[in-house]
C-alpha positions as CSV (number, residue, x, y, z in Angstrom):
1,X,113.9,-19.0,34.6
2,X,110.9,-21.4,34.2
3,X,108.4,-20.3,31.7
4,X,104.9,-19.5,33.0
5,X,102.3,-22.2,32.7
6,X,99.6,-21.0,30.2
7,X,96.1,-22.1,30.9
8,X,93.2,-21.4,28.5
9,X,89.7,-21.4,30.1
10,X,86.8,-21.9,27.7
11,X,83.4,-20.9,29.1
12,X,80.3,-21.4,27.1
13,X,77.8,-19.8,29.4
14,X,75.1,-17.7,27.7
15,X,73.8,-15.5,30.6
16,X,75.8,-12.8,32.4
17,X,76.7,-13.6,35.0
18,X,76.5,-17.4,34.5
19,X,77.1,-20.4,36.7
20,X,79.2,-21.8,33.9
21,X,81.6,-18.9,34.1
22,X,81.6,-19.1,37.9
23,X,82.6,-22.8,37.8
24,X,85.3,-22.0,35.2
25,X,86.7,-19.2,37.4
26,X,86.8,-21.5,40.5
27,X,88.6,-24.3,38.6
28,X,91.1,-21.8,37.2
29,X,91.7,-20.3,40.6
30,X,92.2,-23.7,42.2
31,X,94.8,-24.6,39.6
32,X,96.5,-21.2,40.0
33,X,96.7,-21.6,43.7
34,X,98.1,-25.2,43.4
35,X,100.8,-24.2,40.9
36,X,101.6,-21.1,42.9
37,X,102.2,-23.3,45.9
38,X,104.7,-25.2,43.8
39,X,106.5,-22.0,42.8
40,X,105.1,-21.9,39.3
41,X,104.0,-18.7,37.6
42,X,100.6,-19.0,35.8
43,X,99.1,-17.1,32.9
44,X,95.3,-17.6,32.6
45,X,93.4,-16.6,29.4
46,X,89.6,-16.8,29.6
47,X,87.8,-17.4,26.3
48,X,84.2,-16.3,26.8
49,X,82.3,-17.9,23.9
50,X,79.2,-15.7,24.4
51,X,81.3,-12.8,23.1
52,X,82.3,-14.8,20.0
53,X,79.0,-16.3,19.0
54,X,78.6,-14.2,15.9
55,X,82.2,-14.8,14.8
56,X,81.7,-18.6,15.3
57,X,78.5,-18.5,13.2
58,X,80.3,-16.6,10.5
59,X,83.1,-19.1,10.5
60,X,80.7,-22.0,10.0
61,X,79.6,-20.3,6.7
62,X,82.8,-18.8,5.4
63,X,85.4,-21.3,6.9
64,X,87.6,-18.4,7.9
65,X,87.8,-17.3,11.6
66,X,87.8,-13.5,12.2
67,X,90.4,-11.7,14.2
68,X,88.9,-12.2,17.7
69,X,88.0,-15.8,17.0
70,X,91.5,-16.5,15.6
71,X,93.0,-15.0,18.8
72,X,90.8,-17.3,20.9
73,X,91.7,-20.4,18.9
74,X,95.4,-19.5,19.1
75,X,95.1,-19.0,22.9
76,X,93.5,-22.5,23.3
77,X,95.9,-24.3,21.0
78,X,98.9,-22.5,22.4
79,X,98.1,-23.2,26.0
80,X,99.8,-25.8,28.2
81,X,96.3,-26.9,29.4
82,X,92.7,-26.2,28.8
83,X,89.8,-25.9,31.2
84,X,86.6,-26.4,29.2
85,X,83.2,-25.7,30.8
86,X,79.8,-25.9,29.1
87,X,76.1,-25.6,30.2
88,X,74.0,-28.7,29.5
89,X,71.4,-28.5,26.7
90,X,69.3,-31.5,25.7
91,X,71.6,-33.8,27.7
92,X,74.8,-32.7,25.9
93,X,77.2,-29.7,25.6
94,X,75.8,-26.5,24.1
95,X,75.8,-25.9,20.3
96,X,78.1,-22.8,20.9
97,X,80.6,-25.0,22.8
98,X,80.7,-27.6,20.0
99,X,80.8,-25.0,17.3
100,X,83.9,-23.4,18.8
101,X,85.8,-26.7,19.0
102,X,84.7,-27.4,15.4
103,X,86.8,-24.4,14.4
104,X,89.9,-25.9,15.9
105,X,91.8,-28.4,13.8
106,X,91.3,-31.9,15.1
107,X,95.0,-32.4,15.7
108,X,95.7,-29.1,17.4
109,X,94.9,-30.4,20.9
110,X,96.9,-33.6,20.6
111,X,98.4,-34.5,23.9
112,X,97.1,-31.4,25.6
113,X,95.7,-31.8,29.1
114,X,92.0,-30.9,29.3
115,X,89.9,-30.5,32.5
116,X,86.2,-31.0,31.5
117,X,83.3,-29.5,33.5
118,X,79.6,-28.7,33.0
119,X,76.7,-27.0,34.7
120,X,73.0,-27.9,34.7
121,X,69.8,-27.5,36.6
122,X,69.7,-31.1,37.8
123,X,72.2,-33.7,39.0
124,X,70.7,-36.2,36.5
125,X,72.6,-34.5,33.7
126,X,76.0,-35.2,35.3
127,X,76.6,-38.1,32.8
128,X,77.2,-35.5,30.2
129,X,80.8,-35.5,31.3
130,X,81.4,-39.1,30.3
131,X,78.8,-39.4,27.5
132,X,79.5,-36.2,25.6
133,X,82.5,-34.2,26.8
134,X,85.0,-37.0,27.3
135,X,84.4,-38.5,23.8
136,X,84.7,-35.1,22.2
137,X,88.1,-34.4,23.6
138,X,89.2,-37.9,23.0
139,X,88.4,-37.5,19.4
140,X,90.5,-34.3,19.4
141,X,93.3,-36.4,20.8
142,X,93.6,-34.4,24.0
143,X,94.5,-36.0,27.4
144,X,91.3,-35.7,29.4
145,X,91.9,-35.7,33.1
146,X,90.3,-38.5,35.2
147,X,88.1,-36.2,37.3
148,X,85.5,-34.1,35.5
149,X,83.4,-31.6,37.5
150,X,79.6,-31.2,37.2
151,X,77.7,-28.5,39.1
152,X,74.0,-28.7,39.5
153,X,72.0,-25.9,40.9
154,X,71.9,-27.5,44.4
155,X,75.6,-28.0,44.4
156,X,76.4,-24.3,44.9
157,X,75.2,-24.5,48.5
158,X,77.8,-27.2,49.5
159,X,80.8,-25.3,50.8
160,X,82.9,-28.0,52.6
161,X,85.9,-28.7,50.5
162,X,86.8,-31.5,52.9
163,X,83.9,-33.5,51.5
164,X,85.1,-35.2,48.3
165,X,81.6,-35.5,46.9
166,X,80.8,-31.8,47.4
167,X,81.4,-29.3,44.6
168,X,84.4,-27.7,46.3
169,X,85.8,-31.2,46.9
170,X,85.4,-32.1,43.3
171,X,87.0,-28.8,42.2
172,X,89.9,-29.4,44.5
173,X,90.5,-33.0,43.3
174,X,90.3,-32.0,39.6
175,X,92.6,-29.0,40.1
176,X,95.0,-31.2,42.0
177,X,95.2,-33.6,39.1
178,X,95.9,-30.8,36.6
179,X,98.4,-29.1,38.9
180,X,100.4,-32.3,39.4
181,X,100.4,-33.0,35.6
182,X,101.5,-29.5,34.7
183,X,104.2,-29.5,37.4
184,X,105.5,-32.8,36.1
185,X,104.8,-34.5,39.5
186,X,102.5,-37.3,40.5
187,X,99.4,-36.5,42.6
188,X,100.1,-37.0,46.3
189,X,97.3,-39.5,46.6
190,X,98.3,-41.6,43.6
191,X,99.6,-45.1,44.4
192,X,103.2,-45.8,43.4
193,X,103.6,-47.6,40.0
194,X,105.4,-50.9,39.8
195,X,108.7,-50.0,38.1
196,X,110.6,-53.2,39.1
197,X,111.5,-53.8,35.5
198,X,113.6,-50.6,35.3
199,X,116.9,-50.1,36.9
200,X,116.3,-46.5,37.7
201,X,113.2,-44.8,39.0
202,X,112.0,-41.9,36.8
203,X,111.2,-38.5,38.5
204,X,108.3,-38.2,36.1
205,X,106.4,-40.7,34.1
206,X,104.4,-39.3,31.1
207,X,100.7,-39.3,31.7
208,X,99.9,-41.6,28.8
209,X,102.3,-44.2,30.2
210,X,100.6,-43.8,33.6
211,X,97.3,-44.6,32.1
212,X,98.7,-47.5,30.1
213,X,100.1,-49.0,33.4
214,X,96.6,-49.0,34.8
215,X,95.1,-51.1,32.0
216,X,94.5,-54.8,32.8
217,X,97.1,-57.0,31.2
218,X,96.2,-60.1,29.1
């Protein structure tokens, strides 16, 4: 029997309820639906950083994570994939978000797929995905998915998932990429790779090799 796919969802929203948690839940549900459609069982663990704020602050001083924080770290490092969502503060991820990932050893996420997402009051902060979140997880040696999802306040009114630029459309695209990777299958919209130099076609090409094939040669 195939083992369940374990997904850790890290939400750094401070209010309750928060748009950050809402986006995290929608991304997780889209991935769950996608994997369920492929016959895969899914286990989702949500790590709500708001509830761990004191433990994270204590860890910065003592260097030793308490019980609840250790469980959260173990859930993230032991997952098959991570969905990481932060609110935007001063054009970057929140201090709480960064402090949590500072607790994690910088090799513990090596090769792990990470779907990045952020929320903010204005669309002008959307570059936080590429200027802050992507470099952070690249430093942690994770595999950051091509599509990140940013949700501004006005995006929550766009409900047509058929529009690729709408929030539901971006959620669908990002979840589809993670679903395909976790199910060891290529996204349906991906162009076939040139494998003429191999005698046999592989059923699955590792994600890092797919990225390498897209780099310009020379």
